[in-house]
C-alpha positions in Angstrom: 4.6 9.9 26.4 3.5 9.1 29.9 4.1 5.8 31.5 0.3 5.2 31.8 0.0 5.7 28.0 2.9 3.4 27.4 1.3 0.8 29.6 -1.9 1.4 27.7 -0.5 0.6 24.3 1.3 -2.5 25.5 -2.0 -3.7 27.1 -3.8 -3.2 23.8 -1.0 -5.0 22.0 -1.1 -8.2 24.0 -4.8 -8.3 24.7 -6.4 -11.0 22.5 -9.9 -10.7 21.0 -12.6 -13.1 22.0 -14.2 -14.2 18.7 -16.9 -16.8 18.6 -15.6 -20.3 18.1 -16.1 -21.2 14.4 -16.8 -24.9 14.9 -17.8 -25.5 11.3 -14.6 -24.0 9.9 -12.5 -25.8 12.4 -13.9 -29.2 11.5 -13.4 -28.5 7.8 -9.8 -27.5 8.5 -9.0 -30.6 10.5 -10.4 -32.9 7.9 -8.8 -31.0 5.1 -5.4 -31.4 6.6 -5.9 -34.9 8.2 -7.3 -36.8 5.2 -4.4 -36.0 2.7 -1.8 -36.8 5.3 -3.6 -40.1 6.2 -3.7 -41.1 2.6 0.0 -40.2 2.3 0.9 -42.4 5.3 -1.2 -45.3 3.9 0.3 -45.1 0.4 3.8 -44.2 1.5 3.7 -41.0 -0.5 4.1 -38.4 2.2 6.2 -36.3 -0.3 2.9 -35.6 -2.2 0.7 -35.5 0.9 2.6 -32.7 2.5 1.9 -30.4 -0.4 -1.8 -31.5 -0.5 -1.9 -30.6 3.2 -0.4 -27.2 2.4 -3.1 -26.6 -0.2 -5.7 -27.5 2.4 -4.2 -25.2 4.9 -4.2 -22.3 2.4 -7.8 -23.0 1.6 -8.6 -23.0 5.4 -6.9 -19.6 5.8 -9.4 -18.2 3.2 -12.5 -20.3 4.2 -15.6 -18.3 5.3 -19.2 -19.1 6.1 -20.7 -17.4 3.0 -22.6 -18.3 -0.1 -21.2 -21.2 -2.1 -20.2 -19.3 -5.2 -18.5 -16.6 -3.3 -16.7 -19.1 -1.0 -15.5 -21.1 -4.0 -14.3 -18.0 -5.7 -12.4 -16.7 -2.6 -10.6 -20.1 -2.1 -9.9 -20.6 -5.8 -8.3 -17.1 -6.1 -6.1 -17.7 -3.1 -5.1 -21.3 -3.9 -4.5 -20.5 -7.6 -2.0 -17.8 -6.5 -0.5 -20.3 -4.0 -0.1 -23.0 -6.7 1.5 -20.5 -9.1 4.0 -19.5 -6.5 4.8 -23.1 -5.7 5.3 -23.7 -9.5 7.7 -20.7 -9.7 9.7 -21.7 -6.6 9.9 -25.4 -7.5 10.9 -24.6 -11.1 13.8 -22.5 -9.8 14.9 -25.2 -7.3 14.6 -27.9 -10.0 16.8 -25.7 -12.3 19.3 -25.5 -9.5 19.7 -21.7 -9.8 22.2 -20.0 -7.5 21.3 -18.0 -4.4 21.5 -14.7 -6.3 19.1 -15.7 -9.0 16.7 -17.2 -6.5 16.9 -14.1 -4.3 16.3 -11.9 -7.4 13.3 -14.0 -8.5 11.8 -13.9 -5.0 12.3 -10.1 -4.9 10.4 -9.7 -8.2 7.6 -12.0 -6.9 7.7 -9.9 -3.7 6.9 -6.8 -5.7 4.0 -8.4 -7.5 2.8 -9.9 -4.2 2.9 -6.5 -2.5 1.1 -4.7 -5.3 -1.6 -7.3 -5.5 -1.9 -7.4 -1.7 -2.7 -3.7 -1.5 -5.8 -4.0 -3.8 -8.1 -5.4 -1.2 -8.8 -8.4 1.1 -8.8 -11.0 -1.7 -5.8 -9.5 -3.3 -4.1 -9.5 0.1 -4.7 -13.2 0.6 -3.6 -14.1 -3.0 -0.5 -11.9 -2.9 0.7 -13.2 0.4 0.3 -16.9 -0.7 2.0 -16.2 -4.0 5.1 -15.1 -2.2 4.8 -17.7 0.6 4.5 -20.6 -1.8 7.3 -19.3 -4.1 9.6 -19.2 -1.1 8.5 -22.7 0.0 8.9 -24.1 -3.5 12.4 -22.7 -3.7 13.6 -24.5 -0.6 11.4 -27.4 0.5 12.3 -31.0 -0.6 10.4 -31.6 -3.8 8.5 -34.8 -4.7 9.0 -36.7 -7.9 8.1 -35.3 -10.4 9.0 -31.9 -9.2 5.9 -30.2 -10.7 3.6 -32.4 -8.6 4.2 -30.1 -5.7 2.1 -27.3 -7.4 -0.4 -29.8 -8.7 -1.2 -31.3 -5.3 -2.1 -28.0 -3.7 -5.4 -27.5 -5.5 -6.2 -31.2 -4.7 -5.9 -30.5 -1.0 -7.9 -27.2 -1.3 -10.6 -29.0 -3.3 -11.2 -31.3 -0.4 -11.9 -28.3 1.9 -14.2 -26.9 -0.7 -16.2 -30.1 -1.0 -16.5 -30.4 2.8 -18.2 -27.1 2.8 -20.8 -27.8 0.1 -24.4 -27.9 1.3 -26.1 -31.2 1.3 -29.9 -31.3 0.6 -32.4 -28.6 0.1 -33.3 -28.3 3.8 -29.7 -27.8 4.7 -29.3 -25.1 2.1 -32.4 -23.3 3.4 -31.4 -23.5 7.0 -27.7 -22.6 6.5 -28.1 -19.7 4.0 -25.2 -17.3 5.1 -27.0 -14.3 3.7 -30.2 -15.0 5.6 -28.2 -15.5 8.9 -26.2 -12.3 8.2 -29.4 -10.3 7.6 -30.9 -11.6 10.8 -27.7 -10.5 12.6 -28.2 -7.0 11.1 -31.7 -6.8 12.6 -30.6 -8.1 15.9 -27.8 -5.5 16.1 -30.4 -2.8 15.1 -32.6 -4.0 18.0 -29.6 -3.6 20.4 -28.9 -0.1 19.1 -32.5 0.9 19.6 -32.5 -0.5 23.1 -29.3 1.5 23.9 -30.6 4.8 22.6 -30.0 7.6 25.1 -27.3 5.7 27.0 -23.5 5.7 26.9 -23.7 2.2 25.3 -25.3 3.6 22.1 -22.1 4.4 20.2 -20.7 1.0 20.7 -23.9 -0.7 19.6 -24.0 1.5 16.5 -20.5 0.3 15.6 -21.6 -3.3 16.0 -24.5 -2.6 13.7 -22.2 -1.0 11.1 -20.0 -4.2 11.3 -23.0 -6.4 10.7 -24.1 -4.3 7.7 -20.6 -4.6 6.3 -20.6 -8.3 6.8 -23.9 -8.7 4.9 -22.6 -6.4 2.1 -19.4 -8.4 1.9 -21.3 -11.6 1.1 -21.5 -10.3 -2.5 -24.2 -9.3 -5.0 -27.7 -10.4 -4.7 -28.0 -14.0 -6.0 -30.9 -15.2 -8.2 -34.0 -15.7 -6.1 -32.6 -13.5 -3.3 -34.5 -10.3 -4.1 -36.6 -10.7 -0.9 -33.5 -10.7 1.2 -32.1 -7.7 -0.6 -35.2 -5.7 -0.1 -35.2 -6.6 3.6 -31.6 -5.4 3.7 -32.6 -2.1 2.1 -35.4 -1.8 4.7 -32.7 -2.3 7.4 -30.6 0.4 5.9 -33.5 2.9 6.1 -34.2 1.9 9.7 -30.5 2.2 10.5 -30.4 5.7 9.2 -33.3 6.6 11.5 -31.7 4.9 14.4 -28.5 6.7 13.8 -30.3 10.1 13.9 -32.0 9.1 17.2 -28.7 8.0 18.6 -27.1 11.4 17.8 -30.1 13.2 19.2 -29.8 11.2 22.4 -33.5 10.3 22.2 -34.7 6.8 23.2 -37.8 4.9 21.9 -40.3 2.8 23.8 -39.1 -0.7 24.7 -41.8 -2.4 22.7 -40.6 -0.5 19.6 -36.9 -1.4 20.3 -38.0 -5.1 20.4 -39.4 -5.1 16.9 -36.0 -5.7 15.0 -35.5 -8.8 17.2 -38.8 -10.2 16.0 -37.9 -9.3 12.4 -34.6 -11.2 12.8 -36.5 -14.3 13.9 -38.9 -14.0 11.0 -35.9 -13.5 8.5 -34.4 -16.8 9.8 -37.6 -18.6 9.3 -38.0 -17.4 5.7 -40.7 -14.8 6.5 -43.7 -14.2 8.7 -45.8 -11.5 10.2 -44.3 -9.0 12.6 -46.6 -6.5 14.3 -45.2 -3.0 14.9 -46.9 -1.5 17.9 -48.9 1.6 17.7 -47.1 4.5 19.3 -46.9 8.3 18.8 -43.6 9.3 17.2 -43.3 12.9 18.2 -40.1 13.9 16.3 -39.1 13.6 12.7 -36.4 11.0 13.5 -38.9 8.9 15.5 -41.4 9.1 12.6 -38.7 8.0 10.2 -38.0 5.0 12.4 -41.7 4.1 12.6 -42.1 4.3 8.8 -38.9 2.2 8.3 -39.9 -0.5 10.7 -43.4 -0.8 9.2 -41.8 -1.1 5.7 -39.4 -3.7 7.0 -42.3 -5.7 8.5 -44.1 -5.6 5.1 -41.1 -6.7 3.2 -40.3 -9.6 5.6 -44.0 -10.7 5.3 -43.7 -10.7 1.5 -45.8 -7.6 0.9 -44.8 -4.7 -1.3 -43.5 -1.6 0.4 -42.1 1.7 -0.6 -38.5 1.7 0.7 -37.5 5.0 -0.9 -34.1 3.6 -1.9 -32.5 3.9 -5.3 -30.7 0.9 -6.9 -27.1 0.4 -5.6 -24.4 1.8 -7.9 -23.1 -0.8 -10.4 -19.6 -2.2 -9.8 -16.8 -0.5 -11.7 -14.9 -3.1 -13.9 -11.8 -0.8 -14.0 -11.6 -0.5 -10.2 -9.3 -3.4 -9.6 -7.0 -2.4 -12.4 -6.8 1.2 -11.1 -6.0 -0.1 -7.6 -3.4 -2.4 -8.9 -1.4 0.4 -10.6 -2.2 3.0 -8.0 0.6 4.7 -6.0 -0.2 2.9 -2.8 -0.1 -0.5 -4.5 3.2 0.2 -6.2 4.6 1.6 -3.0 3.6 -1.5 -1.0 5.1 -3.7 -3.7 8.4 -1.9 -3.4 8.2 -2.2 0.3 7.8 -6.0 0.2 10.4 -6.3 -2.5 12.9 -4.3 -0.4 12.4 -6.6 2.6 12.7 -9.7 0.5 15.9 -8.4 -1.2 17.5 -7.7 2.2 16.4 -11.0 3.6 17.8 -12.8 0.5 21.1 -10.9 0.9 21.4 -11.8 4.5 20.5 -15.5 4.1 23.0 -15.8 1.2 25.8 -15.0 3.6 24.4 -16.8 6.6 24.4 -20.6 7.1 20.7 -21.0 7.7 19.5 -24.5 7.2 16.2 -23.5 5.7 16.6 -20.1 4.0 13.0 -20.2 2.7 11.7 -19.5 6.2 12.9 -15.9 6.1 11.0 -14.8 3.0 8.0 -16.8 4.1 8.0 -15.0 7.4 8.4 -11.6 5.7 5.4 -12.4 3.5 3.2 -13.3 6.5 4.3 -10.3 8.6 3.8 -7.7 5.8 0.3 -8.9 4.8 -1.4 -5.4 4.7 -4.8 -6.2 6.3 -3.7 -7.9 9.5 -3.1 -4.7 11.6 0.1 -3.2 12.8 3.3 -4.4 11.1 5.2 -3.6 14.3 3.0 -5.8 16.4 3.0 -8.6 13.8 6.8 -8.6 13.7 7.2 -8.8 17.5 4.3 -11.3 17.8 5.9 -13.5 15.1 9.2 -13.7 16.9 7.6 -14.4 20.3 5.0 -16.8 18.9 7.7 -18.8 17.1 9.6 -19.3 20.3 6.5 -20.5 22.1 5.5 -22.7 19.2 9.0 -24.3 19.1 8.8 -25.0 22.9 5.4 -26.6 22.4 6.7 -28.8 19.5 9.8 -29.8 21.4 7.6 -30.9 24.3 5.4 -32.9 22.0 8.2 -34.7 20.2 9.8 -35.6 23.5 6.6 -37.6 24.2 6.1 -39.3 20.8 7.3 -39.4 17.2 4.7 -41.8 16.0 3.4 -40.6 12.5 -0.3 -41.1 13.3 0.0 -39.1 16.6 1.9 -36.3 14.8 -0.8 -36.4 12.0 -3.5 -35.9 14.6 -1.7 -33.0 16.2 -1.0 -31.3 12.8 -4.7 -31.6 12.0 -5.6 -30.1 15.4 -3.2 -27.2 14.8 -4.8 -26.4 11.5 -8.3 -26.7 13.1 -7.3 -24.0 15.6 -6.2 -21.6 12.9 -9.6 -20.0 12.2 -10.0 -19.1 15.8 -6.4 -18.2 16.5 -6.2 -15.9 13.5 -9.3 -14.0 14.7 -8.0 -13.8 18.3 -4.4 -12.6 18.0 -1.6 -12.7 15.5 0.8 -14.1 18.1 -1.6 -16.9 18.9 -1.8 -17.6 15.1 2.0 -18.0 15.0 1.9 -20.3 18.1 -0.5 -22.6 16.3 1.2 -22.4 12.9 4.8 -23.1 14.0 4.2 -26.6 15.4 2.2 -27.5 12.3 5.0 -26.5 10.0 7.6 -28.4 12.1 5.4 -31.5 12.3 5.0 -31.5 8.5 8.8 -31.5 8.2 8.8 -34.5 10.6 6.1 -36.3 8.7 8.0 -35.6 5.4 11.0 -37.6 6.6 13.1 -34.8 8.1 14.2 -34.4 11.7 12.3 -31.4 12.9 14.1 -31.4 16.3 17.3 -30.1 14.5 15.1 -27.3 13.0 13.9 -25.8 16.3 16.4 -23.1 17.1 17.3 -22.3 13.4 13.6 -21.6 12.9 13.6 -19.2 15.9 16.7 -17.5 14.5 15.0 -17.3 11.1 11.9 -15.8 12.5 13.8 -13.3 14.6 15.9 -12.3 11.6 12.9 -11.9 9.3 11.1 -9.8 12.0 14.2 -7.6 12.4 14.3 -7.1 8.6 10.7 -6.1 8.5 11.0 -3.8 11.5 14.0 -2.0 10.1 13.3 -1.9 6.3 9.5 -2.3 6.3 8.6 -0.2 9.3 11.2 2.2 10.6 13.1 3.2 7.4 10.3 2.8 4.9 8.3 6.0 4.2 5.1 4.2 5.1 4.9 6.3 8.3 1.8 6.2 10.6 0.3 9.3 8.9 0.2 7.4 5.6 -2.1 4.9 7.2 -4.4 6.8 9.5 -4.8 10.2 7.8 -5.8 8.9 4.3 -8.6 7.0 5.9 -9.9 10.2 7.6 -9.7 12.1 4.3 -11.8 9.3 2.6 -14.3 9.4 5.5 -14.7 13.2 5.2 -15.2 13.0 1.5 -17.8 10.2 1.9 -19.6 12.3 4.6 -19.6 15.3 2.3 -21.3 13.3 -0.5 -23.9 12.0 2.0 -24.6 15.6 3.2 -25.0 16.8 -0.4 -27.5 14.0 -1.1 -29.5 14.8 2.0 -29.6 18.6 1.3 -30.7 18.0 -2.3 -27.5 18.4 -4.1 -26.9 14.8 -4.9 -28.6 11.4 -5.2 -28.4 7.9 -3.8 -28.5 9.0 -0.1 -29.0 5.6 1.5 -26.0 4.1 -0.4 -23.9 7.2 0.2 -24.7 6.8 3.9 -23.6 3.2 3.7 -20.3 4.3 2.0 -19.8 7.0 4.6 -20.2 4.6 7.6 -18.0 2.0 5.9 -15.3 4.7 5.5 -15.8 5.8 9.1 -15.4 2.2 10.3 -12.2 1.8 8.3 -10.9 5.0 9.8 -11.7 4.0 13.4 -10.2 0.5 12.8 -6.9 2.2 11.6 -6.9 4.5 14.6 -7.7 1.5 17.0 -4.8 -0.4 15.5 -2.5 2.6 15.9 -3.4 2.9 19.6 -1.8 -0.5 20.1 1.6 0.7 18.7 4.4 2.6 20.4 5.1 6.3 19.5 4.9 7.9 17.1 2.0 5.9 15.8 0.3 5.5 19.2 0.5 9.2 19.9 -0.7 10.1 16.4 -3.7 7.7 16.7 -4.6 9.2 20.1 -4.5 12.7 18.6 -6.9 11.7 15.8 -9.3 9.8 18.0 -11.5 12.9 18.9 -11.8 13.8 15.2 -12.9 10.2 14.3 -15.5 10.3 17.0 -16.7 13.8 15.9 -17.1 12.5 12.3 -19.2 9.6 13.5 -21.4 12.0 15.4 -21.6 14.2 12.3 -22.9 11.2 10.3 -25.7 10.8 13.0 -26.5 14.5 12.7 -26.8 14.3 8.9 -29.1 11.3 9.4 -31.2 13.3 11.9 -31.3 16.2 9.5 -32.5 13.8 6.7 -35.5 12.9 8.9 -36.1 16.6 9.7 -36.2 17.3 5.9 -38.4 14.3 5.1 -40.8 14.4 8.0 -40.4 17.8 9.6 -40.7 19.9 6.5 -37.4 21.7 7.2 -35.8 23.4 4.3 -32.0 23.2 4.2 -30.3 26.4 5.2 -27.5 27.1 2.8 -25.5 28.9 5.4 -25.6 25.9 7.8 -24.8 23.5 5.1 -21.9 25.6 4.0 -20.6 25.7 7.5 -20.5 21.9 7.7 -18.9 21.7 4.3 -16.2 24.2 5.2 -15.5 22.4 8.4 -15.2 19.0 6.6 -12.9 20.6 4.0 -10.7 22.1 6.8 -10.6 18.8 8.6 -9.6 17.0 5.4 -6.9 19.6 4.8 -5.6 19.1 8.3 -5.3 15.4 7.7 -3.5 15.9 4.4 -1.1 18.3 6.2 -0.7 16.0 9.2 -2.2 18.5 11.7 -4.5 16.7 14.2 -7.1 19.2 15.5 -6.7 20.1 19.2 -10.0 21.8 20.0 -12.4 20.5 22.6 -15.3 18.2 21.7 -18.1 16.9 23.9 -20.4 13.9 23.5 -24.0 15.0 23.8 -25.7 14.0 27.1 -29.1 15.5 26.6 -31.8 15.1 23.9 -31.5 17.4 21.0 -34.4 19.9 20.5 -36.1 18.7 17.3 -37.1 22.4 16.6 -33.5 23.2 16.1 -31.4 22.2 13.1 -29.3 19.1 13.5 -26.8 20.5 11.1 -26.4 23.6 13.1 -25.3 21.7 16.2 -23.0 19.5 14.1 -21.4 22.6 12.6 -20.9 24.0 16.1 -19.1 20.8 17.3 -16.8 20.6 14.2 -15.9 24.3 14.5 -15.0 23.8 18.2 -12.9 20.8 17.3 -11.0 22.8 14.7 -10.4 25.6 17.2 -12.9 28.1 15.6 -15.4 30.0 17.7 
């Protein structure tokens, strides 16, 4: 690997994101931590307040700006797992079990934690907190009675939940997360239309996909929200047309590109008239966009409109159970259990003052949806050193409990932003908070400084060796399955467009979601050293080609619907064969090496979009 590429992956690794500052979440977090600690100081029961503060912190880590029911469900799931872990750990400590029994119990909890973590975002949060709290309960000083530690965690989390409840009907209307998310979808659609025919188009389309994912993640349509859902379906139809225009490298008039922005403003206000200008759409894709925008304007204004969409597929009640017992979940559970077992064996023969720090760090680093394990392990060690230096400087200035309480609340308030910005920054913020909680609980945290650094470095080394280098979860097991899933989703979308399937709009949504997951995995891989960085770089052209293929299928859908084109079985079969060959290459760990070129000129609407897509895929695969 060249030095320039090496510099590139290091630059990607250390570069933080710049997310918007989540002021609402930060205020909730500060009050959620500060109020229990203040009550503890006033009542001289800091032994209980510390665990209530932990519960508030765990709620903060899972707090989102989303509908009330979904928000409460997300926090309740995570904090229930956290309280269960605390109950397990504190029961083991209360029973005064030996190091071997404690290590074996944490290893078993680690397996369950890893298996649950691999089932999805909610499972990842619950699984991690189950293990983190079990480790803390097995080592932290317990209150009297011992079971109160687990009982206080939901109390602290409940405060965070209450702080986020809407107050008053006007507040509920103005702060509806689904309405704001849908407005963000239309704004992103407007930016995509404005960037058609420019190099910025692909990036704008990815932002649009992310906004659609965010709206979809807010959960099923609530009672009384059918208008928002129909406006979302209208946005899906307009997005399909915009994707086809993006692929065809064909812009639209500025006054047309401005329509989604006005739709976004109307959505925020709860409805209103939006006028779509009269223009002459001269291609099938432009005609599809015109029809979709007019339907969206009708829906936003409260009128009936034919959206041409089928109902979304119902949720599968067996899906979670299937994921829990799937091979990836079991493998990840074994991976976490192995690291916990090795960590327990090392700490049993090493005089660490707080042995729970090692399994806790392993749990944080191995959380499966936070990006590269390699980068998290390194960031955790470096972030702990920086956090210890910050804490040492602070305690050299003051040890007053109220001042420490204020700083702990500030650290928790910074967590929502730090977590979104960079994992290392998250550790820098979390380390002082943990040490200050020890100080407020009556322990001298200054004597914990360098042992905590040693613990974090040791845990990171265990993860790097046994959870990254030696474990069979090699880079190809992360990147290539995502690409196989994306090719399968695109094939289903193609079948729907060419008349061999149904539910085209939702299949397109599934395809673009799979493509976003694949690109995210590749992007994370680019920030790792070889072999992951090299492999991600080799698969990047294929990921871009699949994204362009999705645009070609969307353009072809418009050609079929508004241009009267009849699908050519030979062209369709060429694309299917190319997709099957690309999926086979991913399964066999063979990145394609053929050339690909991003279109720089408008596509002739008289020619088949699928034909040009087939040409590009065959070129990528090395076939003439």
